[in-house]
C-alpha positions in Angstrom: 81.9 85.1 140.5 80.9 87.9 138.1 82.5 89.7 135.7 85.2 90.5 134.2 86.5 86.9 136.3 83.6 85.1 134.5 81.2 85.5 131.9 77.9 83.4 131.8 75.8 82.4 128.7 73.3 79.9 128.0 74.5 76.3 126.8 74.5 73.0 126.0 76.2 69.9 127.7 75.9 67.3 125.4 76.2 67.5 121.7 72.5 66.5 120.3 70.9 67.6 123.2 70.6 71.3 121.0 67.5 72.2 122.9 68.5 71.6 126.4 70.2 75.1 127.0 71.2 75.6 130.7 72.5 79.3 132.0 76.0 78.8 133.5 79.2 80.1 134.1 82.0 79.8 131.9 86.0 81.0 132.5 87.5 83.2 129.5 90.7 83.6 128.2 93.2 85.8 130.1 92.9 89.3 129.1 95.4 90.5 127.1 96.6 94.3 125.7 95.2 93.6 122.2 91.8 92.2 124.0 88.4 93.8 124.0 85.5 93.4 126.2 81.8 93.3 125.1 79.0 93.6 127.0 76.5 92.0 124.6 72.9 93.5 123.2 72.1 90.8 120.6 73.4 88.4 119.1 72.5 86.4 115.7 70.9 82.4 115.4 73.7 81.3 112.4 73.0 78.1 110.9 76.6 77.0 112.1 75.0 77.4 115.8 72.4 74.8 114.9 75.2 72.2 112.7 77.6 72.8 115.6 75.1 71.8 118.5 73.2 69.1 116.8 76.4 67.1 116.0 76.0 67.5 112.1 79.6 69.0 111.7 80.9 66.1 114.1 82.6 66.8 117.6 82.8 69.6 119.6 83.6 70.3 123.0 81.2 70.5 125.8 80.0 72.7 127.3 79.7 74.9 124.6 78.0 78.6 124.4 77.3 79.0 120.4 76.7 82.5 118.5 78.8 84.3 116.4 77.1 87.4 115.1 77.4 89.8 118.0 77.1 93.0 119.2 77.2 95.2 121.9 78.7 97.5 124.1 82.6 97.7 124.4 83.5 97.8 128.2 87.0 97.4 129.1 90.0 97.1 126.6 93.5 96.5 126.3 96.3 98.9 127.0 97.4 98.6 123.2 93.9 98.9 121.6 93.9 101.6 119.1 90.5 100.9 116.8 88.0 101.0 119.7 87.6 102.7 123.5 85.1 102.0 125.9 81.4 103.4 125.2 81.6 102.2 121.5 78.8 99.8 120.0 81.3 97.1 118.0 80.4 93.7 116.6 81.9 90.4 116.7 81.9 88.0 114.1 82.6 84.0 113.4 86.4 84.6 114.5 88.1 86.1 117.7 91.9 85.6 117.3 94.9 85.1 114.5 98.5 85.1 114.5 98.5 87.8 112.4 101.7 86.9 111.5 101.9 84.2 109.1 101.6 84.8 105.3 98.1 84.6 105.2 97.4 87.1 107.8 99.4 89.6 106.1 98.0 89.2 102.9 94.4 90.0 104.4 93.4 86.5 104.2 93.3 85.7 108.2 90.5 84.0 108.2 92.8 81.3 106.4 95.6 81.4 109.4 96.3 78.3 110.2 96.4 79.1 114.2 92.8 81.0 113.9 90.8 81.0 116.5 86.8 80.5 116.0 84.5 82.5 118.1 82.9 79.4 119.9 84.4 75.6 120.5 87.7 76.5 119.9 91.1 76.0 122.2 93.6 79.1 122.5 97.6 78.5 121.5 99.0 78.2 124.8 101.4 81.1 124.2 98.2 83.3 123.7 96.3 81.8 126.9 98.4 79.5 129.4 95.4 77.9 130.1 94.3 76.9 126.4 91.0 77.6 127.1 88.2 76.9 124.5 86.5 80.0 123.2 83.0 80.1 123.9 79.8 82.4 122.3 77.7 85.1 122.5 74.7 83.7 123.9 76.5 85.0 126.8 76.4 88.7 129.0 80.2 89.1 127.1 82.4 88.0 124.5 86.5 88.8 124.7 88.1 89.4 121.1 91.3 90.6 120.0 90.5 94.2 118.6 91.8 93.0 114.9 88.1 91.0 114.9 85.9 93.4 116.6 84.1 96.0 114.2 82.6 99.7 115.0 79.1 99.3 114.1 77.9 102.2 112.1 74.9 104.4 114.0 72.7 103.9 110.4 72.4 100.4 111.2 70.3 99.5 114.0 71.9 96.1 116.3 69.4 93.4 115.6 70.2 93.8 112.0 73.6 94.4 112.2 74.4 91.3 114.0 73.3 88.3 111.1 75.7 90.7 109.2 78.6 90.1 110.9 79.0 86.5 110.2 75.7 85.5 107.0 76.8 88.8 105.3 80.3 88.3 105.6 80.1 84.4 104.2 78.5 85.7 101.2 79.8 89.6 100.6 83.5 87.9 100.9 82.8 85.4 97.9 81.2 88.0 95.7 83.6 90.4 95.5 86.8 88.5 95.4 84.6 87.2 92.1 85.0 90.7 90.8 80.8 90.9 91.0 79.6 93.9 89.5 77.9 95.9 86.8 77.9 93.5 83.5 78.2 90.1 85.2 75.4 87.9 85.6 74.9 86.2 89.0 72.9 82.9 90.2 72.2 82.7 93.8 71.0 78.9 94.8 68.7 79.3 98.1 67.2 82.1 99.3 67.4 82.0 103.3 69.6 83.3 105.7 72.6 83.2 103.8 70.9 83.4 99.9 68.9 86.9 100.9 72.0 88.7 102.3 74.0 87.7 98.8 71.0 88.4 96.2 70.9 92.2 97.9 74.9 91.8 98.0 75.3 91.1 94.5 72.3 93.6 93.3 74.1 96.4 95.0 77.4 95.7 93.7 75.9 96.2 90.2 75.2 92.5 88.9 72.2 91.2 87.4 71.1 88.4 89.9 69.3 85.4 89.2 67.4 83.5 92.0 67.7 79.4 91.8 65.0 78.0 94.5 63.3 74.7 95.0 60.0 76.9 96.7 57.8 79.1 94.4 57.1 80.6 97.6 60.3 82.6 97.6 59.8 84.3 94.4 58.4 87.7 95.5 61.1 87.9 98.1 63.6 87.1 95.9 63.1 90.4 93.3 62.1 92.2 96.5 65.5 92.2 97.6 66.4 93.1 94.2 66.7 89.8 91.7 65.9 90.0 87.8 65.4 86.4 87.2 64.0 83.8 89.3 64.4 79.7 88.5 62.5 77.0 90.0 64.7 74.1 90.5 62.1 71.8 90.9 61.1 72.0 87.5 62.5 69.8 84.7 65.3 70.4 82.2 65.4 74.3 84.5 69.0 74.3 83.7 69.0 74.0 80.0 67.8 77.6 79.2 70.8 79.2 81.2 73.4 76.7 79.4 76.7 79.3 80.1 74.8 81.8 81.6 76.7 82.8 84.4 79.9 84.3 85.5 79.5 83.2 89.2 76.8 80.7 90.6 76.6 81.3 94.9 75.4 78.0 96.4 73.9 79.2 99.6 71.9 76.3 100.6 73.1 73.2 102.8 71.9 70.4 100.7 74.5 70.2 97.7 74.5 66.7 98.7 71.0 65.7 97.1 71.9 68.0 94.1 72.4 66.8 90.4 75.9 68.6 90.1 76.1 68.6 86.3 72.8 70.7 85.9 74.5 73.3 88.1 78.1 73.0 86.1 76.8 73.6 82.7 74.9 77.0 83.8 78.4 78.8 84.3 80.7 80.2 81.6 83.8 79.0 80.8 86.3 78.8 83.4 84.2 79.8 85.9 82.9 79.0 89.3 80.3 77.3 91.1 81.1 78.6 94.6 79.5 77.1 98.1 79.2 78.8 101.3 76.2 76.2 102.3 77.9 73.6 104.1 76.1 70.5 104.4 76.5 67.6 107.3 76.8 65.0 104.4 80.0 64.4 102.1 79.4 65.0 98.4 78.1 62.2 96.2 81.7 61.1 94.2 82.7 63.2 90.9 85.1 62.8 87.8 86.9 65.4 86.7 85.2 64.1 83.1 82.2 66.7 85.0 84.0 69.8 84.5 85.3 69.4 81.3 82.4 70.9 79.3 82.9 74.6 80.3 86.1 74.1 82.2 84.6 74.7 85.3 85.2 74.3 89.3 83.9 74.0 92.4 85.2 76.3 95.4 83.9 77.1 99.4 85.5 79.9 101.1 85.6 81.0 105.1 84.2 84.5 106.2 85.2 87.3 105.3 88.7 89.2 106.4 88.8 92.8 108.1 88.7 94.9 104.9 85.8 93.3 103.6 83.4 93.4 106.8 84.0 97.2 107.1 83.3 97.7 103.3 80.1 95.5 103.6 78.8 97.5 106.8 80.3 100.6 105.2 77.7 100.3 101.7 75.1 98.8 104.4 74.9 102.0 106.3 75.3 104.1 102.9 72.6 102.4 100.8 70.6 101.6 104.0 70.4 97.8 103.0 69.5 95.7 105.5 68.6 92.1 106.1 64.9 90.4 106.9 65.3 89.3 110.6 63.4 88.4 113.0 63.7 88.7 116.7 63.7 86.3 120.3 64.4 87.4 123.7 66.9 85.4 125.1 66.4 82.3 127.2 66.8 79.2 127.5 63.7 78.7 125.8 64.1 81.3 123.5 66.7 80.0 122.5 65.9 76.4 122.4 62.9 77.9 120.1 65.5 79.6 117.9 67.3 76.7 116.7 64.5 74.7 116.1 62.8 76.6 113.8 66.3 77.6 112.1 67.2 73.7 111.6 63.5 73.4 110.3 63.3 76.3 107.6 61.3 78.4 109.7 62.1 81.5 109.8 62.4 84.5 107.2 65.0 85.0 107.2 67.8 85.5 110.4 67.0 85.4 113.7 68.3 87.7 116.1 68.1 87.1 120.2 67.8 90.2 122.1 67.0 91.3 125.2 70.5 90.4 126.7 70.0 93.6 129.4 67.1 91.2 131.2 69.1 88.1 131.6 72.8 89.1 132.4 72.7 91.9 134.9 76.7 92.2 135.7 
């Protein structure tokens, strides 16, 4: 049964068997007055996809179609949709619904709505969809989302470059802007990968002086090319000592925090400043004591994606300044999905993957 009653996607049927993608049909949620359907053109491959289907982040419903960096053409809009029309190019990130009524939603914190629906692997509330359908993601023919979580893509940004912005780009844009990163600020970005390379680019564009902290000396040239002024090797003994009390904000984009000597990273913060995490490891952090935060009144935090105004501002800046990520593309197929997931898992991509050529796999 084809669209609009059934979508088709490359899905994983058992967590852990993360390279065994199969093309299957799945049923989307019931179409609502505020819903938008997108025929997908391309989809970014996110570390979240890897952590989900490997089981690293715990249980998830199967079969599951991952992917939450979606760009395509609007093919259907609900009767109450005002922000988009059929034929528009638009994108969807890591969230497709929230209540838009609670105090968080009303304060532009819909990404922290207690009732939010993730783009894949999450049930819709019964009052929204009587079947409590499990959301499915963008390695697929179509995606259905509430219009508030569908973003018009500026003409200046090619689709395969826009896609990774919708999760990776926004995930670092939000904490940088909420921390007031701008001229006169000293910012450290830990890790130069899919998230980190976005963070360097954005922080530099916002006017901060950026330092990249990495264990890989091979990343130095790219860090400087993206706008970093300084590059520090965390694999060198005593690396943190010259940086004591230097940074207004440290953004950790690496998902290996459980292996860090946290004291080193806290020590480089100015008084009352934050070590902020968007790289989320599979394993818990080691035990910490309050005394570790006392030498400079530092703190540790984390954040979840970003809100609609932040996403629109990010896309606007990208379009105006022609700021684009480093992206490799691969045609979508069972084999292509498996290759992309395996390479992201092993950090063998520079620095994001976008799956393309959806029209060759999905005809409807």
